[in-house]
N, C-alpha and C positions, 0 to 999 in steps of 0.2 A: 503494499500499499503506499500510497505519495505520501512522504510528512513532508510539512512546510510549515515554516515559521508564517504566521501573517501579520507580517511589518511591513509597514507603506513609509516608509519614512527614509532619507537620502544614507545611506552604509558608506557611502567614498573612500577608502583608504590609499591613500599618494602611493604606490609600488612602484616607479617609475620614472621619471623624468629626464629630460635630454632636450635640446635645445630649441628642439619645436613641435616635439610629442611629449602629451603628458600622458601615462599610461593612469588605468581604477580596477581598484578588483568590488567586486561587489559580492557581497557577503553574507547581506540579506535582502527580502522583496523593495523591489525602490521600485516610482512612480517618477517616469520621465516627463515632464511640463517641458524641456526648453530641447532643441536641437545641437550634438555633437558637433563639436567646430574641426575643420582639418588639423590634425594630425594628432588628433585629443582619440584616443580607445575607450575602449572600456568593456571590463573584463563578470562574464556572466557567468559565477561559477551552481556547483554543481549542486542542485536541491533547489535554486535561485529564483525569482521571476522577474520582471523588465515588466512596468506595466507602462502603455502610448499612451494616452487620458483625451478623449475627446472634449473637444469645445466647442464643435456643436453639431453638424451634419455633415462640413467635412473641415478637415485638421491636415495642413502642412508642417513637416516633419523635414528641418535640416539635416539634412544625415552624410556630414564631410566627413567624419573621423567611421571608428570599426565598431558593432557594438561584437564582441568574439562569444560562443559559446567553450569557455575555458575552465577545467578541473583544478584549480592550483587547494586543491585544500581547504580551505575556510568555509563551505561550504555551507548553507541554514538546513540543511537537511536533504533526504537522501532523492535519488527521481533523476529525472534530467530535469535541467533547466530551461525557460521560454522565455518568449515576448509577448506580452500578453493586446492588446488590443484593446481599446474597452472604448464603451460610447460612454459620452453624458449624463443619460438619461437612460428608465428603465424602459426594457421596448421597443430605444432607439432604431434607424437606421445608424451607422455611422464611415462617413470614409477616411481610409488615410495615403495621403499622395507623400511621398518621399523626392529629396532634391537632395542635388549634389554629385560628390562622387564618392561618399560615404560604402560599405560593404558590410552584411553582417556575415560573420564567419563560426562554420560551429567544426571549432576543433573534437571538441567532441562534440552526442548527438543532440539536442537541442531543436524546439520546436518552437509554431510561429502557431497561437491560437484566438480566438477569442475570448475577451477575457471583461472584469467588472474591478467597477472603482471603488471601494466600500462601504455597506449600507446598499447596494445595490442589487440584484437580481443578475445574474447569468444569460446574456443577449442572447438570441438567436443566429448559428453561423451562417447564414445566407445573407444574412443582412449588416456585415461587415465586411469591409473589401478594404486590399491592401494598396497598394498601386504605385509601383516601384519605378521611378523614376528612373530616365533619362542611360544615367552617369553614379548609376549607384547597380548593386549588386547582389548577390546570395547565393554566394559556396558552403561547399560542404556536408559533414551531415545534419539534415533540417529535414521536418517535418514541417510541411503549411497544410494549416485546415481552418486558413480563410479563404475568400476566395478573392483570387488576387492580378493582380492588371501584372502584367509585365512590361514591361516598356522601358528595361534593363538588359542585369545577364542574370541567368541561374543553373548552375553548373554544381557537381557535388564535388572537384579541385576541386582544394584549399590549396591554393595560392600560396599561402605560407608557410605555412609546415611542407607543404608538397605533398604527404600521404600517403601512399593509396592506395583505395578499397575502403571505399568510404560511400554512404545512400542518402543521396534524399527522394524523400516521397516525398509524393502533391496528392494529397484526400481527397476527396467528400466532395467539399462545394468548389463550384468550375475555376480553371482559368484560360487568359486567355491573354491577350497583351501583342504589342508589334518587335519585342522583345526578342532574346538569341535563347532558347531553352537550348545547352551543347552536354555535351560527357565528356568531358579533356583527362588529363591527365593519368591514367591511369599505366597498369605494370603488368609484366606477363605472368601469371600462375594463375590457379584458384581462387579466391580471394583479394586478390591484388587490383581487380577492375573497377573503377568506378562504377556505380549504377544509377538510375535517375527509373523510379517505381511510379506510375502516371495510375492513381486508381479516381481519375476525376476527366470529367470533360474537358475537350481543353482545344480552342478552335483560337483564332488572331490571322494578324499579319507577318505576324514573325515567319525566325528559321529555328529547323530545327539541325546539329553538327553532334555525330555519333565519332568522337577523335578515338584514334591505335586506345587498343586494349580499353573498351569507354562498352557498357552493358544498356541499353536504352530497356524495357518493360514495361507491356502496355496495358495498360486491361479496362478502361475507360477511353470511349471514342477522341480520336483525332485529328487535327482538319483545322490542316495552317493555306496562307495562302503566298507564304514564302518558302523556301527553300528546306527538305530533307536529308542531309550531306551525312556522307556515311565512309568512313578512316576504316583503315587496313584495318585488322586482329577487331573490328567489330564486332557486339555486338546486337539487335532486336528481334526480343519477343512479345511476338501482340497475341492474347486470347480470344480460343473464336467468338465468331459471330462478332465483333470490335474490331471497327472500321477506325482507318490509319489513311489518311491521305495527308499532298501537298502537290502546292503545284508546279514543282521542278520539281527533279530527284536526282541530285548524286550520288554516284560510288566510287570512288580515289580507294587504287590497290596499282600494286607493280607486281610485273608478274614478266616470269627467268623462265625461259625454254627450256 
């Protein structure tokens, strides 16, 4: 059973300061009501939640820095860390729009899900929308259970550690957008492939790229007006009776007679 301390207050612990970068650990549940500046990294420890609270129907979030799911050993409980998108009021819809050049990175498995501010009931997941800005990205071992509009990049590859064998899962609520859905940075050998699992309907005008030693598992309908590109040693597994279509298909491989 997931055990968490129900604390919604600042718990910033300075871990390291460089010339232009600041690092913070979050070791208790925390509500963020301001964006992240460039050069700022927030470590979200095991068992801790970061709640993004809405101030109305539409909330813009400055995401210039990085939010990182990371095991730093000072967590507030058990279970995966999470980012919770919380509407201002009960039973309300909320759209969260990020902008900037920052990233959400999963060095350990983490979640992006609907949430609620203290005193409010949990929201209907179908009424919570995350719009990822053109310059933003979601990387690494992450499960997304919100209606996600990807105008940036979504990829299980974690670019800082580079460790292969990561899995990113798109759950339940529909996904779309004009951005890139990619699986890159894997390695040869069973269990070393980076993997994206699509368990929600996905549509939009974006592209899908499965890089070398990448794996795509499709369990719900996918339809994009962009390009689907598949590199050498990549795998795609599509469940029976599931639609998978793209405007253009490209397969890149080498051949030695």
